[in-house]
Phi, psi and omega in degrees: 000131186285152178299320184300319189288325176285319173305313184284331190239009170224305184293303181301312174309317182283332167296312183296317177297317179295317177295329180296311185285306179303311182307305185299319181291315175305312180295326176293316185291319189260344187216050189292323185290346176257008179283076183202179184273356185044053189297143176253015184302322186289344175275331181204073186297315186296314184280353185269340192300299193289320180296308182292327177294308177306311185302306193291317177295317183290314183289331176288315178296322178294314180297322172298319178293316179304309183299314183283328182273333187252341180269334176270126182300148181307317184306334177295314179292324180298320177297336179268006176089010184251121184274166178306316185294315177296321178299316182293320175300316175305313184289330177297309191282320181290324176297322179296314180290307189281328176289328177288324184294321179293318182297304182297321174299319180300312183298323182292320181289331176290321178297317177304314189285339177269334184266334182266112187307310182293334178281323184295321177301332183260356185273135185258165175304320177307317177301316184288329177300308177306309181291323179295320172305310177306314181294327182289315182296317177286321178298314179296323177298313178293325175302317184293320181294320179277316185257337186296287183054042174265140178283112186257357186290339180237026175222278187293321186293317178291331179294316185294322176295321179298321177299314186286334181261006172065034168227067193297138184236071183296344178290341177290340180269357187293324185264359184288131179305156181305318186296325177289317179296321176297319181297311181302311187289331179285330178290320180295320177293326174298324181289319171297328182271340183306325175299339185260007184234186176288348183297342178305335183297346179299328185283353180251019175301137183292045184294335177294346182298328183283348184246002178290156175289141177300141178266136182242127184252123180241137178277122177258118178274121182281164173287143183298137180283133180274000000 
């Protein structure tokens, strides 16, 4: 096994995940007031809608699909009557729809930041790096969906699980095509960078809104004025 393979698929993932965890904790403690999306919607609401909507729905559903498809072993799907081939086909079509939405949305947001003067004047280098990283990660994923057709359920998927269970098996990534490796490494790099970007706002999503007690508004009729 080559040193490059070990560095890429053992050392780098753990560095990225460590920075991801420690970085978010450090950012929250030391920079809580900047823990937000730094939205530019108030500067350009109309041009903001399509890109941000496509991106958010696309990326969230893509992440859910990756979590369900790669973190759950295939034998669980087999027990549910879903073969590896059916699993792959399901991942292909959902990945095509949701991944394409995320990629197109990301490009629209990047185009908006370059073409709209008011937005360009408030855009930082960090914003460009974040959008470029998202474009590479989602773009390489779409490329793999359309042109790759590599069976990942006995290679990439078990490798990811081996990393998370602290029993890394980098040999599983040896025969994986370069485009898939780029997708994996770019996603890990984005995870490592996320604590230092506006991506931290994902952890502040108002999920507890769905579990809050209902608010009851009552109209109070005042006494008539004499």
